[in-house]
C-alpha positions in Angstrom: -37.8 -156.7 43.4 -39.9 -157.6 46.3 -37.2 -156.7 48.8 -37.3 -153.0 47.9 -39.4 -150.5 49.8 -42.7 -149.8 47.9 -41.7 -146.2 46.9 -38.5 -147.3 45.5 -40.0 -150.2 43.7 -42.6 -147.9 42.2 -39.9 -145.5 41.0 -38.0 -148.1 39.2 -41.1 -149.5 37.6 -41.9 -145.9 36.4 -38.5 -145.5 34.8 -39.0 -148.8 33.0 -42.5 -147.8 31.9 -41.1 -144.5 30.5 -38.5 -146.4 28.5 -41.1 -148.7 27.1 -43.4 -145.8 26.3 -40.7 -143.7 24.5 -39.6 -146.8 22.4 -43.0 -148.1 21.5 -43.6 -145.6 18.7 -40.3 -146.1 17.0 -40.8 -149.9 17.2 -44.2 -149.8 15.7 -43.0 -147.5 12.9 -39.9 -149.6 12.0 -40.0 -152.7 9.9 -37.7 -155.7 9.4 -34.3 -155.5 11.0 -34.7 -152.2 12.4 -37.8 -153.3 14.4 -35.9 -156.5 15.5 -33.1 -154.4 16.7 -35.2 -152.0 18.5 -37.1 -154.8 20.2 -33.9 -156.5 21.2 -32.5 -153.3 22.6 -35.8 -152.7 24.6 -35.6 -156.2 26.0 -31.9 -155.7 26.9 -32.8 -152.5 28.9 -35.7 -154.3 30.7 -33.5 -157.1 31.8 -30.3 -155.2 32.5 -31.6 -152.1 34.3 -32.9 -154.1 37.3 -29.8 -156.3 37.7 -27.6 -153.9 39.8 -30.5 -153.0 41.8 -31.3 -156.6 42.7 -27.6 -157.4 43.5 -27.3 -154.6 46.1 -30.3 -155.8 48.0 
């Protein structure tokens, strides 16, 4: 999101880092299909969260 002001870009990056940090423990602790589901969910969040922000710029 290079078009965003630096402070706003940093805030969105921080939100995504908190999401990753919060889900990392459960992902590591899970196994098999549960882990795969959590990883898929995390990837989905990481891709979908920035979409509306990028579309408004």
